[in-house]
N, C-alpha and C positions, 0 to 999 in steps of 0.2 A: 449169823447166816441169815438169809432171805430166802421167801417163797416167793415166787414171781406167777399170777395167775395173768394168762391173756385168754381174751375171747376175740376171735379172728373170724373171718370169712373163709369157709373150706378151700376155695381155690388157689388160697394164700399161703397154705399149710406148708407147700416144699420150698417157697420164696422164704420163708420163714426159719426152717429145720436150716436151711444153708445159714441164713443168716447166725444163727446162734451156735452151728459149728465152727463157723468162721471166728466168733467171737470165744471159742474156746469150753463152750458147754458142753459137759461130758453124757448127760442124758437128759431126755422129756418123756415127760408122760403128754398121753392125748387122747383126749376124748370127744364123740362127737355129741354134743348137746342142741339143743332146741330154745330159745327164749325172744325175746326184743326187747329194745329199750325205746328213744325216741321214734326209730322207725316205724313202730306200732304194728307192725306187718305191712299185707299188699293183697290184692285183690291179682286172680288170673282166671282167663276164659279156659275153659274143659268143655270141649265137646257141645258148645253152644253155651253153657251155662256158666255163672260167674262164681266164684269161690273165694270166700275169704281165709289167708294165711296168714293166721295169729302169730304162730310162734317160728320162725324163721331158724333155718339148719345154721347154726354155729362148731366152729372148732374150740375145744378149751385146752389150753394147750397149760401143765407147770411144771416150773425148772426150781429147782432149790440148788442156790448160789453160795458162794461166799460173799460177804459185806462188800469186798472191792469189786468183784464180780457186778454186782445187781445193777448200776449206773450203766455199764456198755452192754449189759443184756437188754435190759429196759431200752437203751437208746435203736439195738439192732433188730429189737421185735417191731418198733415202732415205725421204724423205716422200712424195715420187709412187707409189714401187713397194710401200710397205707396203702389206698386208692385216691384218697382226694373226695367219697362221696359218702353218704349216710349208709350208717351199718360196716362201717369200719371192724369197730369191736371197742375194747377198753384193756389196759392192762391193770393188775393189783399186785403193787407189792408190801407182803406184811412180815415180820418176824419169825423167823426160825427157832424154837426155841432148844428143838433135839433130833438128830435125826441118828439112827443105827441102821450098821448092815446090819440085816441079818445071818450071813453067810458067817460074816467073821467079829460078830461084836462091834466093828470098829465104831466111834462115836464121832457124832458133829463133824467140822470139814473134813476129817480124813473118812467119813463115809460115804460122801458125796463124790 
């Protein structure tokens, strides 16, 4: 099993959710986060004063999938989240050792 974590731009959430649904993903976890990478934030003008915005709003998605689904799901996220501009985000894929469905006690792939 794999855990796929993606950091994307907030306005791309619906596109990514639809792409994941088409890829057969049963569920995702979405968290509103703030951060920066190479983009290093930006400056904004508000009522004539300039403000530095260091941490930009992003969306963090977490998806647990089978090993067979991992590549398809990663590609779906990359395609749906891309704008071609700086700050599009990143996708991380790592091994998921154990999954347990709390209600039924199902384990691993059955729990997904």
